[in-house]
C-alpha positions in Angstrom: 66.4 -49.4 76.2 64.1 -47.1 76.5 60.4 -45.8 75.3 61.4 -44.3 71.8 62.7 -48.3 70.9 60.8 -50.4 72.6 57.0 -50.3 71.4 54.9 -52.9 73.0 51.6 -54.5 70.8 48.6 -53.2 72.6 47.5 -55.8 74.9 43.9 -57.3 75.0 42.1 -57.9 78.5 40.7 -61.2 79.1 38.1 -61.7 82.1 40.7 -63.7 83.9 42.7 -62.9 87.6 46.9 -63.3 87.1 47.4 -66.7 89.7 49.4 -65.4 92.1 50.8 -65.4 95.6 49.0 -63.0 97.4 50.6 -63.0 100.4 54.1 -61.2 98.9 54.6 -57.3 98.1 54.7 -56.2 94.2 57.2 -53.3 94.6 59.0 -51.0 91.9 60.7 -47.4 92.1 59.9 -44.7 89.2 61.7 -41.5 88.1 59.3 -38.5 89.3 57.1 -39.1 85.4 56.1 -42.6 86.8 58.7 -44.1 84.6 60.1 -47.5 85.6 63.9 -48.1 87.1 63.5 -50.9 88.6 60.4 -53.9 89.8 60.7 -56.5 92.1 60.8 -60.6 90.6 57.4 -60.2 92.1 56.1 -57.3 90.1 58.2 -59.2 87.1 56.4 -62.6 88.1 52.6 -60.7 88.2 52.7 -58.5 85.3 54.6 -60.7 83.0 56.9 -58.4 81.3 60.4 -59.2 81.7 62.4 -56.7 83.9 63.9 -55.8 81.0 61.2 -55.2 78.8 59.5 -52.9 82.1 63.1 -50.8 82.4 62.3 -46.8 80.7 58.4 -47.5 80.4 56.0 -45.7 81.9 54.4 -47.3 84.9 50.9 -46.5 82.7 52.0 -49.4 80.7 50.2 -52.0 82.6 47.3 -49.6 83.6 43.9 -51.7 82.8 41.0 -49.9 80.8 38.4 -51.3 83.5 40.1 -48.2 85.8 39.0 -44.9 86.4 41.0 -41.7 85.2 40.3 -39.5 87.8 41.4 -42.3 89.9 45.2 -42.1 88.8 44.4 -37.4 88.7 43.8 -37.6 92.5 46.7 -39.9 92.8 49.0 -38.3 90.7 48.3 -35.0 92.2 49.4 -36.2 96.0 52.0 -37.9 95.3 53.4 -34.7 93.0 52.6 -33.0 96.1 55.1 -35.0 98.7 51.8 -37.3 100.0 51.5 -40.8 100.4 48.6 -42.7 98.9 46.2 -45.6 99.2 44.4 -46.6 96.4 43.0 -49.8 95.1 43.8 -50.2 91.3 42.8 -53.0 88.4 45.5 -53.9 87.0 46.6 -55.2 83.3 49.1 -58.2 82.5 50.8 -59.6 79.9 48.6 -61.6 79.3 45.7 -59.6 79.5 44.1 -60.6 83.0 44.1 -58.2 85.3 45.1 -58.3 89.8 44.1 -55.9 91.8 46.5 -54.2 94.3 46.4 -51.3 96.3 48.7 -48.6 97.2 51.2 -47.5 99.0 54.3 -45.0 98.1 57.3 -43.4 99.6 58.6 -40.4 98.4 62.2 -39.7 97.9 63.7 -36.0 97.9 67.2 -34.7 96.6 68.1 -31.5 99.5 66.5 -29.0 97.5 63.5 -30.6 98.3 62.9 -31.7 95.0 61.2 -35.5 94.7 63.2 -37.8 92.0 62.1 -40.7 93.3 58.8 -42.7 94.1 58.4 -46.3 95.8 55.5 -48.3 95.1 54.5 -51.3 96.9 51.9 -53.0 96.0 49.7 -56.1 98.2 46.7 -57.8 97.3 43.7 -56.5 97.9 40.6 -59.1 99.7 37.6 -60.0 97.1 34.6 -59.3 99.3 36.5 -55.1 99.3 36.4 -55.4 95.1 33.2 -56.9 94.4 31.0 -55.0 97.1 32.4 -51.8 96.6 35.0 -50.9 94.6 34.0 -52.5 91.7 30.6 -50.9 91.3 31.9 -47.1 92.3 34.7 -47.6 89.3 32.4 -48.8 87.2 29.9 -45.6 88.2 32.9 -43.2 87.6 33.6 -44.6 84.3 30.2 -44.8 82.7 30.8 -40.9 83.7 33.6 -40.5 82.6 32.5 -41.8 78.9 29.5 -39.3 79.3 30.6 -36.6 80.8 34.3 -36.5 81.1 36.8 -37.2 83.6 35.6 -33.1 84.8 32.4 -34.9 86.4 33.5 -38.4 86.9 35.6 -36.5 90.0 32.3 -34.1 91.3 30.7 -37.7 92.2 33.5 -38.7 93.6 34.0 -36.1 95.8 30.1 -35.8 96.4 29.9 -40.0 96.9 33.0 -39.3 100.1 31.0 -36.3 101.0 28.5 -38.4 101.8 30.4 -40.9 103.7 32.1 -38.0 105.6 35.3 -39.5 104.7 38.0 -38.7 102.2 38.9 -41.5 99.3 42.3 -42.7 101.1 40.3 -43.3 105.2 37.3 -44.5 102.5 39.6 -47.8 101.4 41.8 -47.5 104.8 38.3 -48.5 106.3 37.2 -51.2 103.7 40.0 -53.2 104.1 40.7 -52.7 108.0 37.5 -54.3 108.4 38.3 -57.2 106.3 41.9 -58.1 108.2 40.8 -57.0 111.9 40.4 -60.4 112.5 43.4 -61.3 112.1 45.1 -58.4 114.2 42.4 -58.8 116.6 44.1 -60.0 120.2 42.6 -63.3 121.7 42.1 -61.3 124.9 39.2 -60.4 125.4 40.1 -57.2 127.7 42.5 -56.0 125.1 40.6 -56.1 122.0 39.7 -52.5 121.6 43.0 -50.8 122.8 44.2 -53.7 120.2 41.6 -52.1 117.2 42.9 -48.7 118.3 46.7 -48.9 117.8 45.9 -51.2 114.9 43.7 -48.6 112.7 46.1 -46.0 113.6 49.0 -47.9 111.8 47.4 -49.8 110.4 49.1 -49.6 106.4 52.6 -49.2 108.0 51.8 -53.2 109.2 49.7 -54.0 106.5 52.6 -53.2 103.7 55.5 -53.9 106.4 56.6 -51.1 106.9 
């Protein structure tokens, strides 16, 4: 089954969240163009598409219209350069419901160094991070894209991050780490600072269980 002979009807978003086990990790494998070659059972359960429906489809089959295009622009620029990228993304299930995730990638290359596959992991994002930080930023980026285009959406994002003296990935890490930190903190007060330093350095590796 391929993209040419399998056309999906457009999904109408509804303002309801998918109910799913947020301790689970959504996994997928795509080719360099973002065409799905594998989706684990968690992915299938959360997005609502059967695995046979997903195979051969572009990963943006689950792209939610609330997502600013500039976030995917930056994500793909990094992936094509062989760099992992942690982005917070609102996805659209087949039912029209939404679910928020944070991304993590492993990039497979052939013997010549050419990218052949992207292995994506996705986990749930703390609601506080979405409500207080990500939704307001993304709504602003969407408004700018609608009024002035993706070029100025990107300029705003760059300015926003420059003001905070950080990168997008570091900004996301700080938000999620601050919320998750209590789960990793040691009960021994003398070790708290050491634990925080170690966890912040390798936070995403532990967060995604790799």
